[in-house]
ROLO-647389 format. One line per 3 residues: number of its first residue (from 1); their letters; for each residue x negated, y negated, z of N, C-alpha, C, O. Coordinates in Angstrom, 1 decimal, padded with zeros to 4 digits, always signed. Layout:
NUM) A) X:Y:Z:X:Y:Z:X:Y:Z:X:Y:Z  ...
END
This chain:
1) MDI) -094.3:-072.9:+126.7:-095.0:-072.7:+125.5:-094.7:-073.9:+124.7:-093.6:-074.4:+124.8  -095.7:-074.5:+124.0:-095.3:-075.8:+123.3:-094.7:-075.4:+121.9:-094.7:-074.2:+121.6  -094.0:-076.4:+121.3:-093.3:-076.2:+120.1:-094.3:-075.6:+119.0:-093.8:-074.8:+118.2
4) LRA) -095.4:-075.9:+118.8:-096.3:-075.4:+117.8:-096.5:-074.0:+117.9:-096.5:-073.3:+116.9  -096.8:-073.5:+119.2:-097.1:-072.2:+119.5:-095.9:-071.2:+119.2:-095.9:-070.1:+118.5  -094.8:-071.8:+119.7:-093.5:-071.1:+119.4:-093.1:-071.0:+118.0:-092.6:-069.9:+117.6
7) LML) -093.4:-072.1:+117.2:-093.2:-071.9:+115.8:-094.0:-070.9:+115.1:-093.6:-070.0:+114.3  -095.3:-071.0:+115.5:-096.3:-070.0:+114.9:-096.0:-068.6:+115.3:-096.3:-067.7:+114.6  -095.4:-068.4:+116.4:-095.0:-067.0:+116.8:-093.9:-066.5:+116.0:-093.9:-065.4:+115.4
10) VLA) -092.8:-067.4:+115.9:-091.7:-067.1:+115.0:-092.1:-066.8:+113.6:-091.5:-065.9:+113.0  -092.9:-067.6:+113.0:-093.4:-067.4:+111.7:-094.2:-066.1:+111.5:-094.1:-065.4:+110.5  -095.0:-065.8:+112.5:-095.8:-064.5:+112.5:-094.9:-063.3:+112.6:-095.1:-062.3:+111.9
13) VAA) -093.8:-063.4:+113.4:-092.9:-062.3:+113.4:-092.1:-062.2:+112.1:-091.9:-061.1:+111.6  -091.6:-063.4:+111.6:-090.9:-063.3:+110.3:-091.7:-062.7:+109.1:-091.2:-061.9:+108.3  -093.1:-063.1:+109.2:-094.0:-062.6:+108.1:-094.1:-061.1:+108.3:-094.0:-060.4:+107.3
16) TLN) -094.2:-060.5:+109.5:-094.3:-059.2:+109.8:-093.1:-058.4:+109.3:-093.1:-057.4:+108.6  -092.0:-059.0:+109.6:-090.7:-058.4:+109.2:-090.5:-058.3:+107.7:-089.9:-057.4:+107.2  -090.9:-059.4:+107.0:-090.7:-059.5:+105.6:-091.8:-058.8:+104.9:-091.6:-058.7:+103.6
19) AGN) -092.8:-058.4:+105.4:-093.9:-057.6:+104.8:-093.4:-056.3:+104.2:-093.9:-055.9:+103.1  -092.5:-055.7:+104.8:-092.0:-054.3:+104.3:-091.0:-054.5:+103.2:-090.6:-053.6:+102.5  -090.6:-055.8:+103.0:-089.5:-056.1:+101.9:-090.1:-056.2:+100.6:-089.3:-056.2:+099.6
22) SSS) -091.3:-056.4:+100.5:-091.8:-056.7:+099.2:-093.2:-056.2:+099.0:-094.1:-056.7:+099.7  -093.4:-055.3:+098.2:-094.8:-054.6:+098.0:-095.7:-055.6:+097.3:-096.9:-055.4:+097.5  -095.2:-056.5:+096.6:-096.1:-057.4:+095.9:-096.6:-058.6:+096.7:-097.6:-059.2:+096.4
25) ASA) -095.9:-059.0:+097.8:-096.3:-060.1:+098.6:-097.1:-059.7:+099.8:-096.7:-058.8:+100.5  -098.1:-060.4:+100.0:-099.1:-060.2:+101.2:-098.5:-060.8:+102.4:-097.9:-061.9:+102.3  -098.5:-060.2:+103.5:-098.0:-060.8:+104.8:-098.9:-062.0:+105.1:-098.5:-062.9:+105.8
28) ETP) -100.2:-062.0:+104.6:-101.1:-063.0:+105.1:-100.9:-064.3:+104.1:-101.5:-065.3:+104.5  -100.2:-064.2:+103.0:-100.0:-065.4:+102.2:-098.7:-066.1:+102.7:-097.6:-065.5:+102.7  -098.9:-067.3:+103.2:-097.7:-068.0:+103.6:-096.8:-068.3:+102.5:-097.2:-068.4:+101.4
31) SPA) -095.3:-068.4:+102.8:-094.4:-068.7:+101.8:-094.6:-070.2:+101.5:-095.0:-071.0:+102.4  -094.2:-070.7:+100.3:-094.4:-072.0:+099.9:-093.6:-073.0:+100.8:-093.9:-074.2:+100.9  -092.5:-072.5:+101.5:-091.7:-073.2:+102.3:-092.3:-073.5:+103.7:-091.8:-074.3:+104.4
34) TRF) -093.4:-072.7:+104.0:-094.1:-073.0:+105.3:-095.5:-073.5:+105.1:-096.2:-073.7:+106.1  -095.9:-073.9:+103.9:-097.3:-074.3:+103.6:-097.6:-075.7:+104.2:-098.8:-076.0:+104.3  -096.6:-076.4:+104.7:-096.8:-077.7:+105.3:-096.8:-077.6:+106.7:-097.0:-078.6:+107.4
37) DFW) -096.7:-076.4:+107.4:-096.8:-076.2:+108.9:-097.9:-076.7:+109.5:-097.9:-077.0:+110.7  -099.1:-076.7:+108.8:-100.3:-077.1:+109.4:-100.2:-078.6:+109.9:-101.0:-079.0:+110.7  -099.3:-079.3:+109.4:-099.2:-080.8:+109.6:-098.4:-080.9:+111.0:-098.5:-082.0:+111.7
40) IGN) -097.7:-080.0:+111.4:-096.8:-080.1:+112.6:-097.7:-080.3:+113.9:-098.7:-079.6:+114.1  -097.2:-081.3:+114.7:-098.0:-081.6:+115.8:-098.1:-083.1:+116.2:-097.5:-084.0:+115.5  -098.9:-083.3:+117.2:-099.2:-084.7:+117.6:-100.7:-085.0:+117.2:-101.6:-084.2:+117.6
43) WEL) -101.0:-086.0:+116.5:-102.3:-086.3:+116.0:-102.7:-087.7:+116.2:-102.0:-088.7:+116.2  -104.2:-087.8:+116.5:-104.8:-089.0:+116.5:-105.6:-089.2:+115.1:-106.3:-088.4:+114.6  -105.4:-090.4:+114.6:-105.9:-090.7:+113.2:-107.2:-091.7:+113.4:-107.2:-092.5:+114.3
46) SSA) -108.2:-091.5:+112.5:-109.3:-092.3:+112.4:-109.6:-092.5:+111.0:-109.3:-091.7:+110.1  -110.2:-093.8:+110.7:-110.9:-094.1:+109.3:-112.1:-094.8:+109.6:-112.2:-095.7:+110.4  -113.1:-094.2:+108.9:-114.5:-094.8:+109.0:-115.0:-094.8:+110.4:-115.8:-095.7:+110.8
49) GKA) -114.5:-093.9:+111.3:-114.9:-093.8:+112.7:-114.1:-094.6:+113.7:-114.4:-094.6:+114.9  -113.1:-095.4:+113.1:-112.2:-096.2:+114.0:-110.9:-095.8:+114.1:-110.3:-095.4:+113.2  -110.3:-095.9:+115.3:-108.9:-095.5:+115.5:-108.0:-096.1:+114.4:-108.1:-097.3:+114.2
52) AGT) -107.1:-095.3:+113.9:-106.3:-095.9:+112.8:-104.8:-095.7:+113.1:-103.9:-096.2:+112.4  -104.5:-094.9:+114.1:-103.1:-094.7:+114.5:-102.8:-093.3:+115.1:-103.7:-092.6:+115.4  -101.5:-093.1:+115.2:-101.0:-091.8:+115.7:-099.9:-091.3:+114.7:-099.3:-092.1:+114.0
55) NTI) -099.7:-089.9:+114.8:-098.7:-089.3:+113.9:-098.1:-088.3:+114.6:-098.8:-087.4:+115.1  -096.8:-088.2:+114.7:-096.2:-087.1:+115.3:-095.3:-086.5:+114.2:-094.4:-087.1:+113.5  -095.5:-085.1:+114.1:-094.8:-084.4:+113.0:-094.0:-083.3:+113.6:-094.6:-082.5:+114.3
58) TRE) -092.8:-083.2:+113.3:-091.9:-082.1:+113.8:-091.1:-081.5:+112.8:-090.9:-082.0:+111.7  -090.5:-080.3:+113.1:-089.5:-079.7:+112.3:-088.1:-080.0:+112.9:-087.8:-080.0:+114.1  -087.2:-080.4:+112.0:-085.9:-080.8:+112.5:-084.8:-080.1:+111.6:-085.1:-079.3:+110.7
61) YDG) -083.7:-080.3:+111.9:-082.4:-079.7:+111.2:-082.6:-078.2:+110.8:-082.8:-077.9:+109.6  -082.6:-077.5:+111.9:-082.8:-076.0:+111.8:-084.0:-075.5:+111.1:-084.1:-074.4:+110.5  -085.1:-076.3:+111.2:-086.3:-076.0:+110.6:-086.5:-076.4:+109.2:-087.6:-076.2:+108.7
64) AVI) -085.5:-077.0:+108.5:-085.5:-077.2:+107.1:-086.2:-078.5:+106.7:-086.5:-078.6:+105.5  -086.5:-079.5:+107.7:-087.0:-080.8:+107.4:-088.1:-080.9:+108.2:-088.0:-080.5:+109.4  -089.3:-081.5:+107.7:-090.4:-081.9:+108.4:-090.3:-083.4:+108.5:-090.2:-084.2:+107.6
67) MER) -090.3:-083.9:+109.9:-090.2:-085.3:+110.1:-091.5:-086.0:+110.6:-092.1:-085.4:+111.5  -091.8:-087.0:+110.0:-093.1:-087.7:+110.4:-092.7:-089.1:+111.0:-091.8:-089.8:+110.6  -093.5:-089.4:+112.1:-093.4:-090.7:+112.6:-094.8:-091.2:+112.8:-095.6:-090.7:+113.7
70) FVG) -095.2:-092.3:+112.0:-096.5:-092.9:+112.1:-096.6:-094.3:+112.7:-095.8:-095.1:+112.4  -097.5:-094.4:+113.5:-097.8:-095.8:+114.2:-099.2:-096.2:+114.0:-100.0:-095.5:+114.5  -099.5:-097.2:+113.3:-100.9:-097.7:+113.0:-101.4:-098.5:+114.2:-100.6:-099.1:+115.0
73) TGD) -102.7:-098.4:+114.4:-103.3:-099.1:+115.4:-104.4:-100.0:+114.8:-104.7:-099.9:+113.6  -105.1:-100.8:+115.7:-106.1:-101.6:+115.3:-105.6:-102.7:+114.3:-104.6:-103.4:+114.6  -106.2:-102.8:+113.2:-105.8:-103.8:+112.2:-104.5:-103.5:+111.4:-103.9:-104.4:+110.8
76) SQL) -104.1:-102.3:+111.6:-102.9:-101.9:+110.9:-101.7:-102.1:+111.8:-101.7:-101.6:+112.9  -100.6:-102.7:+111.4:-099.4:-102.9:+112.1:-098.5:-102.0:+111.4:-097.3:-102.1:+111.8  -098.8:-101.1:+110.5:-097.8:-100.3:+109.8:-097.2:-099.3:+110.8:-097.9:-098.6:+111.6
79) KGM) -095.8:-099.1:+110.6:-095.0:-098.1:+111.4:-094.1:-097.6:+110.3:-093.4:-098.3:+109.5  -094.1:-096.3:+110.2:-093.1:-095.6:+109.1:-092.8:-094.2:+109.6:-093.2:-093.7:+110.6  -092.0:-093.7:+108.7:-091.6:-092.3:+108.9:-091.3:-091.7:+107.4:-091.1:-092.3:+106.4
82) SVS) -091.4:-090.4:+107.5:-091.1:-089.6:+106.3:-090.3:-088.4:+106.6:-090.4:-087.9:+107.8  -089.6:-087.9:+105.7:-088.8:-086.6:+105.7:-089.3:-085.9:+104.6:-089.5:-086.4:+103.4  -089.7:-084.6:+104.8:-090.2:-083.7:+103.8:-089.3:-082.4:+103.7:-089.0:-081.9:+104.7
85) VFN) -089.0:-081.9:+102.5:-088.3:-080.7:+102.5:-088.9:-079.8:+101.3:-089.4:-080.4:+100.3  -088.8:-078.6:+101.5:-089.1:-077.6:+100.3:-087.9:-077.4:+099.5:-086.9:-076.9:+100.1  -087.9:-077.6:+098.2:-086.8:-077.4:+097.4:-087.0:-076.0:+096.7:-087.9:-075.7:+095.9
88) KNT) -086.1:-075.1:+097.1:-086.2:-073.8:+096.7:-085.9:-073.7:+095.1:-086.5:-072.8:+094.4  -085.1:-074.5:+094.7:-084.8:-074.5:+093.2:-085.9:-074.9:+092.3:-086.1:-074.5:+091.2  -086.7:-076.0:+092.8:-087.8:-076.4:+091.9:-089.2:-075.8:+092.4:-090.2:-076.0:+091.8
91) GKW) -089.2:-075.2:+093.7:-090.4:-074.6:+094.2:-091.4:-075.7:+094.5:-092.6:-075.4:+094.4  -091.0:-077.0:+094.8:-091.8:-078.1:+095.2:-091.4:-078.6:+096.5:-090.3:-078.4:+097.0  -092.4:-079.3:+097.2:-092.1:-080.1:+098.3:-091.6:-081.5:+097.8:-092.1:-082.0:+096.8
94) HQT) -090.7:-082.1:+098.5:-090.2:-083.5:+098.2:-090.3:-084.2:+099.5:-089.9:-083.8:+100.6  -090.9:-085.5:+099.4:-091.1:-086.4:+100.6:-090.6:-087.7:+100.2:-090.8:-088.2:+099.1  -089.9:-088.4:+101.3:-089.5:-089.7:+101.2:-090.1:-090.4:+102.4:-089.9:-090.0:+103.5
97) WVD) -090.8:-091.6:+102.1:-091.5:-092.5:+103.0:-090.8:-093.8:+103.1:-090.5:-094.4:+102.0  -090.5:-094.3:+104.3:-090.0:-095.7:+104.5:-090.8:-096.3:+105.6:-091.3:-095.6:+106.5  -090.9:-097.6:+105.6:-091.8:-098.2:+106.7:-091.3:-099.7:+107.1:-090.4:-100.3:+106.5
100) NQG) -092.0:-100.2:+108.0:-091.7:-101.7:+108.5:-092.1:-102.7:+107.5:-091.9:-103.9:+107.8  -092.6:-102.4:+106.5:-093.0:-103.4:+105.4:-092.1:-103.2:+104.3:-092.3:-103.8:+103.2  -090.9:-102.5:+104.5:-089.9:-102.4:+103.4:-090.2:-101.4:+102.2:-089.6:-101.6:+101.2
103) SYL) -091.2:-100.5:+102.4:-091.6:-099.6:+101.5:-090.7:-098.5:+101.4:-090.1:-098.1:+102.4  -090.4:-098.0:+100.1:-089.7:-096.7:+099.9:-090.5:-096.0:+098.8:-090.6:-096.5:+097.7  -091.0:-094.8:+099.2:-091.9:-094.2:+098.3:-091.2:-092.6:+098.3:-090.7:-092.2:+099.3
106) DFT) -091.3:-092.0:+097.1:-090.8:-090.7:+096.9:-091.8:-089.8:+096.2:-092.4:-090.2:+095.1  -092.1:-088.6:+096.8:-093.2:-087.9:+096.2:-092.7:-086.5:+096.0:-091.7:-086.1:+096.5  -093.4:-085.7:+095.2:-093.2:-084.3:+094.8:-094.6:-083.7:+094.8:-095.6:-084.3:+094.6
109) GGF) -094.5:-082.3:+095.1:-095.8:-081.5:+094.9:-095.9:-080.3:+095.6:-094.8:-079.8:+095.9  -097.0:-079.8:+096.0:-097.2:-078.5:+096.6:-098.5:-078.3:+097.1:-099.4:-079.1:+097.1  -098.8:-077.0:+097.5:-100.1:-076.6:+098.0:-100.8:-075.7:+097.1:-100.3:-074.6:+096.6
112) ADG) -102.0:-076.1:+096.7:-102.9:-075.3:+095.8:-104.3:-075.6:+096.1:-104.6:-076.7:+096.4  -105.1:-074.5:+096.0:-106.6:-074.5:+096.1:-107.0:-075.2:+097.5:-107.9:-076.0:+097.6  -106.3:-074.8:+098.5:-106.5:-075.3:+100.0:-106.2:-076.7:+100.2:-106.6:-077.3:+101.2
115) KMI) -105.4:-077.4:+099.3:-104.9:-078.7:+099.5:-103.4:-078.8:+099.3:-102.9:-078.1:+098.5  -102.8:-079.7:+100.1:-101.4:-080.1:+099.9:-101.5:-081.5:+099.2:-102.1:-082.4:+099.6  -100.8:-081.5:+098.0:-100.9:-082.7:+097.2:-099.5:-083.2:+096.7:-098.8:-082.6:+095.9
118) LSR) -099.1:-084.3:+097.2:-097.8:-084.9:+096.8:-098.0:-086.2:+096.0:-098.8:-087.1:+096.4  -097.4:-086.3:+094.9:-097.7:-087.4:+094.0:-096.4:-088.1:+093.5:-095.3:-087.6:+093.7  -096.6:-089.3:+092.8:-095.5:-090.0:+092.3:-096.0:-091.0:+091.2:-097.1:-091.3:+091.1
121) KAT) -095.1:-091.4:+090.4:-095.4:-092.3:+089.4:-095.0:-093.7:+090.0:-094.0:-093.8:+090.7  -095.8:-094.8:+089.6:-095.5:-096.1:+090.2:-095.8:-097.2:+089.2:-096.5:-096.9:+088.2  -095.2:-098.3:+089.5:-095.6:-099.5:+088.6:-096.2:-100.4:+089.7:-095.6:-100.8:+090.7
124) IQG) -097.5:-100.7:+089.3:-098.3:-101.7:+090.2:-098.8:-102.9:+089.4:-099.6:-102.8:+088.4  -098.3:-104.1:+089.8:-098.6:-105.3:+089.0:-098.2:-105.1:+087.5:-099.0:-105.5:+086.7  -097.1:-104.6:+087.2:-096.6:-104.4:+085.9:-097.2:-103.3:+085.1:-096.9:-103.1:+083.9
127) KEA) -098.2:-102.5:+085.7:-098.7:-101.3:+085.0:-098.4:-100.0:+085.5:-098.1:-099.9:+086.7  -098.3:-099.1:+084.7:-098.0:-097.6:+085.2:-099.3:-097.1:+085.9:-100.4:-097.2:+085.4  -099.0:-096.4:+087.0:-100.0:-095.8:+087.7:-099.5:-094.5:+088.5:-098.3:-094.2:+088.6
130) LQR) -100.4:-093.7:+088.9:-099.9:-092.6:+089.7:-100.5:-092.8:+091.0:-101.5:-093.4:+091.2  -099.8:-092.3:+092.1:-100.2:-092.5:+093.4:-100.0:-091.0:+094.0:-099.1:-090.3:+093.6  -101.0:-090.7:+094.9:-100.9:-089.3:+095.6:-101.4:-089.4:+097.0:-102.3:-090.2:+097.4
133) MVW) -100.9:-088.4:+097.7:-101.5:-088.1:+099.0:-102.0:-086.8:+099.0:-101.4:-085.8:+098.5  -103.3:-086.6:+099.6:-104.0:-085.3:+099.6:-104.4:-084.9:+101.0:-105.1:-085.6:+101.7  -103.9:-083.7:+101.4:-104.3:-083.2:+102.7:-105.3:-082.1:+102.4:-105.0:-081.2:+101.7
136) FNI) -106.5:-082.1:+103.0:-107.5:-081.2:+102.7:-108.5:-081.0:+103.9:-108.4:-081.7:+104.9  -109.4:-080.1:+103.8:-110.4:-079.7:+104.9:-109.5:-079.3:+106.1:-109.8:-079.7:+107.2  -108.5:-078.5:+105.9:-107.5:-078.1:+106.9:-108.0:-077.1:+107.7:-108.4:-076.1:+107.2
139) TPD) -108.0:-077.3:+109.0:-108.2:-076.3:+110.1:-107.1:-076.4:+111.1:-106.3:-077.2:+110.9  -107.0:-075.6:+112.1:-105.9:-075.6:+113.0:-105.9:-076.9:+113.9:-104.8:-077.3:+114.4  -106.9:-077.6:+114.0:-107.0:-078.8:+114.9:-107.5:-080.1:+114.2:-107.7:-081.1:+114.8
142) SFD) -107.6:-079.9:+113.0:-108.0:-081.3:+112.1:-107.8:-081.1:+110.7:-107.7:-079.9:+110.3  -107.7:-082.1:+110.0:-107.8:-082.2:+108.6:-108.0:-083.5:+108.0:-108.0:-084.5:+108.8  -108.3:-083.7:+106.7:-108.4:-085.0:+106.1:-107.3:-085.3:+105.2:-106.7:-084.4:+104.6
145) WSW) -107.1:-086.6:+105.1:-105.9:-087.1:+104.3:-106.4:-088.4:+103.5:-107.2:-089.2:+104.0  -106.0:-088.4:+102.3:-106.3:-089.6:+101.5:-105.2:-090.1:+100.7:-104.4:-089.3:+100.2  -105.1:-091.3:+100.7:-104.0:-092.1:+099.8:-104.9:-092.5:+098.5:-106.0:-093.1:+098.6
148) ERS) -104.4:-092.0:+097.3:-105.2:-092.2:+096.2:-104.4:-092.8:+095.0:-103.1:-092.8:+095.0  -105.0:-093.4:+094.1:-104.4:-094.1:+092.9:-105.1:-093.7:+091.7:-106.4:-093.6:+091.7  -104.4:-093.5:+090.6:-105.1:-093.3:+089.3:-104.4:-094.3:+088.4:-103.1:-094.4:+088.4
151) DDD) -105.2:-095.0:+087.6:-104.7:-095.9:+086.5:-104.9:-095.3:+085.1:-104.5:-096.0:+084.2  -105.4:-094.1:+085.0:-105.6:-093.4:+083.8:-104.9:-092.1:+083.6:-105.5:-091.2:+083.1  -103.7:-092.1:+084.2:-102.9:-090.8:+084.0:-103.5:-089.6:+084.7:-103.3:-088.5:+084.2
154) GAT) -104.2:-089.8:+085.8:-104.7:-088.7:+086.5:-106.1:-088.2:+086.1:-106.5:-087.2:+086.6  -106.8:-088.9:+085.2:-108.1:-088.5:+084.7:-109.0:-088.6:+085.9:-109.8:-087.7:+086.3  -109.0:-089.8:+086.5:-109.7:-090.1:+087.7:-108.9:-090.8:+088.9:-107.9:-091.4:+088.6
157) WTV) -109.3:-090.6:+090.0:-108.5:-091.0:+091.2:-109.5:-092.0:+092.2:-110.7:-091.7:+092.4  -108.9:-092.9:+092.7:-109.7:-093.8:+093.6:-109.0:-093.6:+095.0:-107.8:-093.6:+095.1  -109.8:-093.3:+096.1:-109.3:-093.3:+097.3:-109.2:-094.7:+097.9:-110.1:-095.4:+098.0
160) LWP) -107.9:-095.0:+098.3:-107.6:-096.3:+098.8:-107.6:-096.3:+100.4:-107.9:-097.3:+101.0  -107.3:-095.0:+100.9:-107.1:-095.0:+102.4:-107.4:-093.6:+102.8:-106.6:-092.7:+102.7  -108.7:-093.4:+103.3:-109.0:-092.0:+103.8:-108.7:-092.0:+105.4:-109.1:-092.9:+106.2
163) LHY) -108.0:-090.9:+105.8:-107.8:-090.8:+107.3:-108.3:-089.4:+107.7:-108.3:-088.5:+106.9  -108.8:-089.4:+108.9:-109.1:-088.0:+109.5:-108.2:-087.8:+110.6:-108.1:-088.7:+111.4  -107.5:-086.7:+110.8:-106.6:-086.3:+111.7:-107.2:-085.3:+112.7:-107.9:-084.3:+112.3
166) ERK) -107.1:-085.5:+114.0:-107.5:-084.7:+115.1:-106.2:-084.4:+115.9:-105.5:-085.3:+116.3  -106.0:-083.1:+116.3:-104.8:-082.8:+117.1:-105.0:-083.4:+118.4:-106.1:-083.3:+118.9  -104.0:-084.0:+119.1:-104.1:-084.5:+120.3:-104.3:-083.4:+121.3:-103.6:-082.4:+121.2
169) KQ) -105.1:-083.6:+122.3:-105.3:-082.5:+123.4:-104.1:-082.7:+124.3:-103.7:-083.8:+124.7  -103.6:-081.5:+124.7:-102.4:-081.4:+125.6:-102.7:-081.8:+127.0:-101.8:-081.8:+127.9
END
């Protein structure tokens, strides 16, 4: 049994066991701490129909950390990794990204309206901006992701890097 199926089985059993513990919570509604589980797996990435890289996402450290390992292909020589955790005190996801270009980025956010959105404040060429990553169109074997920037405090967003994820076939 692969890791994803085993994790899904454990989560299904846990949801069933917890369903009787709370009359107000639905067994079908994932906990905020598991809302990023759709990302776990081995992925092929494309942008505008061209291969863009691979991404391997795993749960680590007793399941408390989601670890990302990205390798760009084609024109992109980007290699990087992130760690993501759900902070029970804030009710938000936190992610830290580092890469072979010396980047260090930190994000916070959560899942709402069918999308996972993590964002951060940044200074770009001396000006304040917002940056965010958006995971959307989520299905068991694919989803879309975009890297976006807002120069007007979130009133409008520009997509800078759209990616399409397809789960690697076993």
